[in-house]
N, C-alpha and C positions, 0 to 999 in steps of 0.2 A: 770384531768391529762394533763400535758402539752405535746403537740404533739412533735414529733422528729424535725419537721421543725422549729417550734418556739423555742424549747429548744436549738437548735444548735447555735443560734446567741449569746448565753451567755456562752457557755462552756469555752471560753477563760479565764474566771476567774478561774484559776486552783485551787486556794485554796478552792473554793467551791466544786470542784470535788474531791480534795484530802481528804476531810473529809469523803467522801463516798468510798474511795479506800483504798488499803493497804498501808503499810509504803512506803513513797516515797524514791527514790534513786536519787542522784545527779550525773549528767553527769560529767565526768572528763573534766577539762579545761587545755589547754596547751597554751604556749606562744612561738612565733617564735623569731628569733634574732632581728627583728625590733620592738618587743614589742606588736605585734598584738595578740589578744587572740582568741582562737578557742575552740569550743565545739565539742567533739567527739560523734557522733550518729551512732548507729548500726541499720540499717534497713534491708529490704529484699535484698538489693544489697551489704550488707556488711558495714563495718565502713566508716563513712564520716565525714570530718572535716568541721564544719560550723563556719563562722565568728561570733564572740560573739556580734559584733556591728551591725549585720544585722537588717533590719526593721522587726518587728513582723507583723503577719497577721492581728491581732487586738490588740489595746492597748488603754489605757486611756491617756488623755491629761490633760488640766488644771482642777483644782478642786476648790470648794468653800464651805464656811460655809452655811449650809441651816437651821441653828437653830437660830443663833444670841445669843451670850453669852455662847457659848460652854465652858464647864470646861476643855476640852482637846483641845489643839492647835495642830492640825495635820499639819505637815510641809511636809509630803510626803505620797502620796496615789496613787499607780499605780499598774497596772497588765497588762500583755501582753501574748498573745497566739501565739505560733510558730507552724505553720502547718507542716514545714519541718521535725522537730524532735518530734512533738506531745508533746510539753511541755508547761507549763505555768509558768511564772516568776512573782512574786509579791513582793512589798515593802510597808512597813508601818512604818512611823516615826512621832514622835511628843513629846509633853511634857504636863505636867499638874501640877496644884497647889494643887490637892487633896492629902492629907497626905497618906491615904490608903483606898482602896475600891476594892471590887470584882465586875467585870463588865461582861456584856454579849454583844456580837457583832452580828449585823444583816447586811447582805449583800444582796442587791437587784439589779438586772440588768434589765434594761428596753430598749427595742428597738422599735422604731416607735410608742411610746406612750403606749405600753403594757408591763406588767410585764412578762418577759420571764423566770426568774429564781430567787429564793431567798433562803437564808439559815440563820439559827440561830445557833450559836456555842459558846462554852466556850473557851476563849483563852488558858486556862490551858490545854485543850485537844488538842490544836493545837501547843503546844510547843512554845507559845509566852510568854516567861518568864517575859518580862517587863510589861505585863498586868496581871500577875498571882502572887500576886494581883497587882493592879495599885498603884504606889507610886510616890509622887511628887519628890523624890530625885533620881529616876531612869528614864533616858530618854527612851522613847518608841521607840523600833526598832525591826523590824521583816522582814524577807525575806525568800523566798523559791523557789525551782524549783520543780515542780510537773509534772510527766508524766501523760498523758491521753491516753485512749484507743481509738480504732477506733469506738467503739460503742458510746463513749461519744460525738464524733464529726461527726458521720455518717449523722446526720440530718442537718448539716451546708451547705446551698446551696452555690455554688461557687460565686454567685453574691454578697453575703454578704461580701466577702473578697475583692471585686474590685469595687463595686458601689461607685461613688463619694459622699463624705459627708454622710457617714453612720450615721444615726441618732440614737444614743444610749447614755445611761448614766448609771453609777453605783452609788449606794447610800450606804454609810456606816453609820450605826446608832450604837451608843454605849449607853448601859443602865446600870444604877447602880442597882446591886442586893439588895442593902440596902433599897433604896427607890422605886425601880422598876419604875424609871422615866428616860426619855431620858436625857442624859447629853452631848451628842455631835452628830452632824449630818453633814456629808460632802457628796457632790456629785461631780462626775467627768464625763466628756464627753468621750464617746467611739468613736474611729475612726479607719479606716483602712489605713489612710495615703493618700488616693486619694481624691482630692477636686477640685472644680471649682475655688477655691480661689488661684490666683497667682498674687497678686498685683505687685510684683517686676517685673514680666515678662509682663503680660498683661497690667498692668497699665502703664508701661514704653512705650510699643508699642503705646497705645492709646495717651499717652502724646506726643510722637514724631509726630504722625499724626496730632494732634491738633496744635502743633507748626508749622508744614508745612502749615496748613490752615491759621494760623495767619500771617506767613511771606508772603504768596501769597496775602492775603487780604490787608495787609499793603502796599505791593509793588504796587498793582494796584491803591491804593488810593493816592499815592504820585507821581506817574509817569505821566508826561504830563504837559501841560501849559494851555489848554482849560478846564475849569471846567466842562462843559457838557460832553465832551468826557471822561474826567477822571471819572466822575460819571457813565457813561455808562459801562465802562469796570469794574469798581468796583462793580457795581450791578450784574454782571455776574460771579464774583468770588464767591467762597463758603464762606458763612457767618460764622464767628467764633461764633457769637451768636446762630446760628442754631446748630452748633456742640455742644456747651455747653448745649443747650436746650435738645438735645438728651441724653447727659451724665447725666444731672440733672434729667431728667425724669426717667432714669433707676435707679439711686442711691436713689433718694428721694422717690421712691415708697415704700422703706423700712420704711418710717415714718408712714405708716398706722398702727393703733393699733390693729393688728391681730396677730395670732400665726403663724409665718412664718415657712415653712419647712427649714431645714438646707441648702438645695441646693441653695435656693434663696439668703440667707444671705451670703453664700460663694461667689456666683456669683457677688453680688453687691459690695463686697469688692474690686473688680478690678476697680470700678468707684468712690471709696470714695475720691480720690484725687481731682476730679472735683468739689466736694461739699465742699472742704476745710477741710475734715476730715482726716488729715495727722497726724499720731502719732509722737510726739517728747517728750521724757521724760522730757527734760528741760522745754518745754512749758507747759506740763501738771502739772509739779511741781509748776510752777509759778501760773497757774490758780487755783490749789488746795489751795495755800496760800491765794489767793484772795477770794475764796469761803468759805474756812474754813471747819467747820464740817457740815454745812448745805448743804448736797449733795443731798437732795431730796430722793424720793423713786421711783424706777423704776416700782413698781406695778401700779403707776398712768397711765402708758402707756401699762399695761398688762404684764409686765415682772417680774418674781420673782427675788428679789434683793439678792445679796450675803451679808451675815451678817444679814439678816432680819429673822423674824419668819416665816418660810415656812414649818410648820409641815405637810401640806397636799401634799408636794412634793412626787411624786411617788404614789399618792393615799392615803397617810397617813398610819397609823399603829394602831394596837390594842395591847396594852401591855400584856393583859391577854393571848391572843392567842399566842403571841411570846414566853412567858414563858412556855406555855404548849408544844409548839414545841421543846423548848430546852430540856425539860424533856424526850421527846420521842427520841431525837437524841443524848442524852448524851452517848449512847453506841458506838458511832462512834469511829473509831481508830484515834489515834493522828497523827499529821502531823509533820514530821521532817523539820527543817529549820535552818536558821542561823540568825545572826544579822548584816551581812555585806550588805550594800546597794550599788547597782550598781550605778555609777555616770558617768557623761560625761567624766571625766578624765580617767575612766577605759574603755571608749568606748561605754557605754550604754547611749543613748540619748533619749530614747523613754519614757519620762515621762513629766508631766506638772508641772506648778507652781501654788501656791495659787493665787486665783483671789482677788484683793483688793476690799474693800467695795465701793459701788456705781455702780458696774457693775452687770449685771444679772447673775444668776446662770449658770454655764456651762451646756450646753444642753438645755437651754431655749432661744428661738430666737424671742420672742414676741416684737412687737412694734419697735419704733425707738431705744429704749435702746438695744434691741437684735441686731439690725443692727450695732449700734456703738460698741457693745461689741466685734464684730469681729475685730475691730481696736484697742481695748483696751482703748477706750475713754468713759468716763462717760457721761450719758445723761445730767447731770448738767453742763458739760464742753463743750457741743456741740456748743453753740452760741459763746463763747469766742474763741474756737478753729477755727471755720470758719471765724470769724471776723478778728482775728490776721493774718491768712493766706491771707485773702483778702487784708489787708493793706500791707502785704509783697509783694504780687503780684503787687499791684498798684504802689508801690514805685519802684519795679524792672523795670516795663514796662516804667514808666515815665523816669527813669534814662537811660534806653536803647535808648529811642527816643532822649534824649538830647545828649547822647554819639554818636549816629549815626549822628546827625546834625553836631557836631563839628569834627567828623572824616571826613565827607565830606569836610568841610572847610579846614582841614589840607591837604587832598589829592588834593584839588584845588590849594592851595597855593604852594604846591611842584610839581604842574603840573603833577600829576599822573592821573588825569581825566580832562575832558574838563571844561572850565569855566562855561558853561551853564548847566552842568549836574545836574539834579534835582533842577533847579533854583527855581521853584515854591515852592517846599518843604522847601528849605533853606531860602526863603524869608518869609514864613509863618509858621515857625516851632513852634512858640508859640501857634498859633491857632490849629495846628495839635496836639500838646501836650494836650491842653484843650479838644479837641474833643475826643482823645483817653481816657482821664480820664472819660469823660461822657459816652463814649461807654462801658467802663468796668463796670461802675455803672449800666448801662442799662442791661448788660448781667447778672450781679449778683443780679438783682432786686428781682427775686423770691427767691433765696437762702437766701439773707439777711432778707427779710421779713418773710420767714418761720422760720428761726432760732430765730429771735427776738420774734415772736409770740409764738413759742414753749417755749421760756424761760419764757414768761409771764405765761403760763399755767402750767409750771413745778415748783414744790416747791423747791426753792433753795435760794441762797444769794440775799438779796435785793440790794446790790451794783451792782451785775451783771444785775439785772433787770433794774436798772436805766440806765446802759450803753445800754442795749437792747432797752429801750424806746427812747433814743436819736438817736440811729441808725435807728430805725423804723421811727421816724419823719423825719429824713434827707432823707431817701430813699423814703418814701411814699409821703411826701409833695414835696420833691425836684424833683423826676422823674415825678410825675403826674403834678406838676406845670410847669415843662419845656415842657412836652407834650402839655398841654393846651395852653401855650404861643406859641408853634410852630404852633398849629392849628389856634390860633387867629392871629398870625403874617401873616400867609398865606392868611387868609380871608380878612385882612385889608391892604394888600399890592398888591393886584391884580389891574387890570385896573379900572379906575374910574367908568366905567359903571357897574361893578360887585360889587363895594363897597356899603355897606349899607349907605343910606342917611336918614337924619332926615326930618320930616315935622311936621307942626303944626296940632294938632288934638284937639278934645274936649272930655272930659271924662264925661259920662252920659249926653251928649248933652249940657252941660253948662260950665263945668270946663275946662279952658285952659290946654292942655296937649300936649305931643309930642310923636311921634312914628317913627318906621322905615318905610321908603318908599321903596317899592319893585322896584328894578332896572328892567327896561324893557328888555325883551329878545331881543337878536340880531339874527335875522334869518340869515341863510346862504344865499348866492347869489342865489342858485337854488331855495330855498324856496321863496325868494322874487319874483322871476319870476313866480313861479307856484302857488302863493297865489290866492285863489279863491275869495278873497274880502269879505268874510262873516264876517261882523263886529259883529255879535251876537255870535261868537264862545265863548264857556265857558272859562272864565278866569282860572278856576282851571285846565283845560286841558292844558293850555299853560304854567302854572307854573310847573317847574320841581319838581319831588317828592323829599322826604328827602334824600333817598340814592343816587339820582342823584346829589343833591346839594353838597354832600360830596366830589364828585370827580370834577376835573377841566378839561376843555378842550372841544372843539367843538363836540367831539364824543357823549357826553351825554347831554350837557347843551345848545347847540346851541349858544354859546357865542364866542367872538373873543379873549378870554383870551388865552395866550400862555401856553404851558405845564409847569408844575411846575418844571420839570427837566431842563428847559431852563433858569430858574431864578437863576443866579449865586449867587446872594446875599443870597437867601434862602438856596441854596445848601451848601454854606460855613457855614452858621449858624446852619442848622438843617439837613444837609445831613447824619449825623450819625444816624438820626432817620428814614428819609424817602427815602434815596437814593436807597435802594434795591427794593422798591416796585414799582408797575406799576403806571403810572402817574394818572390813575383813582382810584388807591387804595393807594395814598400816605399817607393817614391818618391812615393806618392799625396799626401803632405803638401804637396809643392810645388804640385801642381795645386790642392789645396784652398785654399792661401793666395792663389794667383792668382784663383781663383774668388771668394773672399770680397772680394778687392780690387776686382774688377769690380762686384760688388754694392754695395760701399760707394760707388763712384764714382756709380752711378746713383741710389742712395738719397740721398746727400748733395749731390753736385755738380749733379744735375738737379732739385733741389727747386725748385718753382715752375713746372716744365714737365711737366705731368701726363702728357701723351701720350707724350713722349719717355721719361719715366721709366718708365711702366707697360709700354709695348710693348718698350722696350729690355730691361727686366728679364725680360719674358716670354720673349724669345728666349734670353737667357742661361740662364734656369731650364730651358727645354725642352732645350737643347743639353747642359747640365750633367747633367740627369736621365738623358738617353739614355746619356751617357758613363759615368756612375756605375753605372747598371744593367748596362752591358756589363762594367765593371771588377769589380764586387763586391769592393771593395778590402779589407774588413776580414776578419780571420781568424775572428772570432767571428760566429756566425750571427745572434745577436740584434742586433748592431750593423748587419749588412747589412740585416736586416729593417727596422730603425728608420730608418736613413739612406738606404739604397738605394731602398726602396719607399715607406714611410710619409712620411718627410720630403720627399722629392722630389715625391711626388704632392701633398702639401699645399701646397708652394711654387707649383707650376704652377697648381693650382686657385685658390689665393688671389689670385695676381697676375692671372690671367685674369679672374676675377670682379671684381677691383678696377677694371678698365678701365671698367666700367659706371658707376662713381661719378664719372667726369669731369663737371664742371659743364657742359661744352659739349654733352654728350649729353642733359642736362635730363631725366633719368629721374625719374619720380614717386617721392616719398619713401617711399611705402608699398611700392613695388617694390624700392627700395634696401634697405629694412628686411628684406624677404624674402630678398634676396641676402645681406645681412649675417648672417642667421640660418643660412643654408647654410654660410657661411664659419665661423661659430662651431661648427657641427656637425663640419665637417672638422677644424678645429683642436682641438676637444674630443676627437675620437677619437684624434688624434695625441697629445694630452696623456695620455689613458688608457693608450695603448700604451706611452708612455714610463714611466709610473708602474708598469705591470706589468713592463716590462723591468728597472726598478730593483729591484723585489722579487725577480724571478727571478735577477738578477745578484747580489743580496746572498746568496741561497742558494748559488749556484755559488761565490761567493767564500768562503763558509764552508767548502765542501767543499775548496777549494784550500788554505785555511789549515790544514785537518786532514788533508792528504795524507800526512803521516808517521805517522798513527795506523793501527794495524791494524784489520781489519774488525770484530773483536769489541769494540774500544775506541771505535769511532765511534758517536756518538749524533746523532740517533735511529737505531736499528738498521734501521727500515723504509726508511730512505734509503740503506742500504748498496748495494743493487743499482743505484739511480739514480746514486750516486757512481761506481761501477765503470764504468757506461756513459758517464758524463761524462768520466772519465779516458781511456777508449778513444777517445772522440770527440776529445779534445785530441791524442792521439798520431797520429790520422789527419789532423786538420786542419793540423797543423804541417808535414806533408809537402807540402801544397798540390799534390796530384796529381789528374789527372782521375778522375772516378768510374769504377768498374769496371762493365763491361757485365754485364747480367743473364744468367745461364745459361738456355738454353732448357729448359723443363720436359720436353719430349718428347725425351730424349737419344737414344732409339733411332732416331727419325726423323732427327735431326741426323746421326748416324753413317751412316745409309743414304744421305743426300743428300751429305754431306761426309765421306767416310771418312778415316781417318788417313793421313797422308802416307806412312807405312811400308807401307800396303797398296796404294799406287799402283805399278804396274809401271813401272820406269824403263828406257828403251831408250837407252843412251848408247854411242856408238861408241867403241871402245877406242883408235881412232887419234887421237881428240881429247884423250885424257887425257895429262897429263905423265908422263914416265918417272921412276921414283924415282931419286934421286941420293943418294949417301952424303955428299956435301959440300953443305951448304946454301949457297944463293946469296943474297947480300944483295939487298934490294929495289931498291937504287939501281943495281946492276950486272946486273940480270936481263936476259937477251937479249931483244931485241924479237921474235924469231921464236917464242919459247916463249910459249904462251898462259898467261894468268894464271888461277889456280884461282878458280873462282867457283861460285855456286850454279847448279844446272841450270836452263836456260832453259825457257820454255814449249814451244818446239819440240822439246826433247829429251825431253819427257814424252809417254808413250804416250797417245794420245787416240782410239784406235780405237773404244772403246765409248761415247764421248761423243756426244750428239745434235748435229745440225747447229746451228752458232752458239754452242755451249757452249764455255766456257773451262776449261782444266785448272787444277787447284788448284796455286798456287805454294807451294813448300815453304819458301822463305826469302825475305826481303825485304831489300833493300839500303837504305843511307842515302838514295840518290837516289830510290828508290821512295817513301819516306815524304815526301820533299820535293815530289814530284809530286802 
């Protein structure tokens, strides 16, 4: 027996309750002078007029065919429950090609994955004349208003009427009494109207913030004349690539082939625009013509497809049991109704439309198909939709750069701005246009690779797969090729001492061969003075390790090579890849591309294999998060905070919790909804942090653009001190040096414990000191018997006053000491 709490969620289907109640009575409807319709309801406080077009407490939305080849084409299937006047309104419409047949109807209501209420009834007993009997010449139409009692709805918890994205569905099955076989099946999603899905509002706000970040980043990139200074300020503006990395992480999480809760799919719809999943009827019609009838099957990614054979939806059915129930319930009183359907023209808007084939069944949110179903986009159309919007965005941005350039020229010609305003950009606008094009491809690298790989694994048109193959090759070979060339170019254009040199060698001791000659290390001046002269030092200790050879600069490699960010030629060519990273992490773009490629493989290539997909991604995200946290690649602190910590944490938590949504684990839907809300909270915090970073980045970009203004001319003046601190921070961060150790507050105590080296008495035997010579001896011809001048050793320092076990203070350190 169904408990009152569970049963309450379904009572809004009034025609279910009406078959168990007395003859229904229709409330009178009145119309005012403006044409507004009102329903009169008499309650405890007397008669009340209620607007006929008010939103129901619970109602059905879109519906779809869950049988495939149904002999009845249902064009209208909806029901709504009104709490204010305790009534239920329902409509049913359709048509059939069957000449004549007597049918039986089954209605089942499911909430959060469980059967809450079901009923089998004869349409003749429910006053549905168009189905008694069913005739191909008579259109099927039925409607009714049924009052319900307080007992019927006493178990409905208030949260069911207000919780966002109520997860429920209603299933209509029609059986032929002649053959006792199912001849039609339709399912509709049940909602209360509250949702996390507000793409028009939330998506627009996110788009505005992204546009602000884009303008700020572009402005810092083109302002100035000195390339190193321009790069410095550009590196500390908020990266548009990072912003899209956040949006893509949130939306494309829905590509995992698990059974998502409705709250997550609704939440992700606010970010669909960032992945190019923007619905346009014209575009979708064009793609449908290209694809044809080969629309694939959403069951490949775990979603039940509309128009497919889904006999097990709602747990399936047993025909013999249904007909036994019909016999037992045949004594129920008939229901009165009419044949007038409420429409939008009459003020009734609370009903859905039939879902076209290729989309998942309403109420099913599994896999990437379920995520796209919220946008009305077929899984077979995903790649072409994203690719076309990418082309449109690329053309718009290129045209905007060109228009901006010639607008500046026009303003200069008419003397609206100074002649030298943005002169560097105006002289190199073609290069900027090319760089912007490459940067857009870099940002879209993951999305395009994922969509193309997903198209390969999804059964659909071969023509679309061919286009996806071309796009995959262009992005994969193109971006990784450019990244490899950028790394090779840097390694082969540094100072001659650090370039790889060739030398003659022999292979197997006899065959003439050649190989790379290791460039000698260039010790710093301090190391040269403090060198202890040990010629037997291990060569492997002097050779920098692999991860140190990846970075450039004297901080790690002991070379005299300048910082990569001081190389104007490299910055002009590859600044769109390396400009934002620390000088010792300039190669991080190569790691990022490889990391995004691995993610795209698991998201797209492993679609349909939930466990391999989820746990493989979980390993990748954990390893990548640890590596990125160790690297802290960005020069700007805000980018490190956003990417290194917030984004990495969100990815690990999201993928980890998503494993619980695997259908094989059979987790209760209420529990999955709770986990989904946790994911929304995590991703919501990430979104808020990103928006805050965009605002702060816009302020810092404004300070960068006004860096040539004197302090008195800068506005607002109260920000002048902040700007000065910001510029000092830029000067410090560009050096990428380890942080200075803090001075001990008690300097007197420090001096007592560790006195100055000049205060330590040194006892050095004069016999060990070299005799002065008037003629300097070259280092290469120094006699072996003459000792090399070095810093005093520990043994040569007087340690008579030191306690037992104490070590004398070393006055100087050699290069070898640091390496140890």
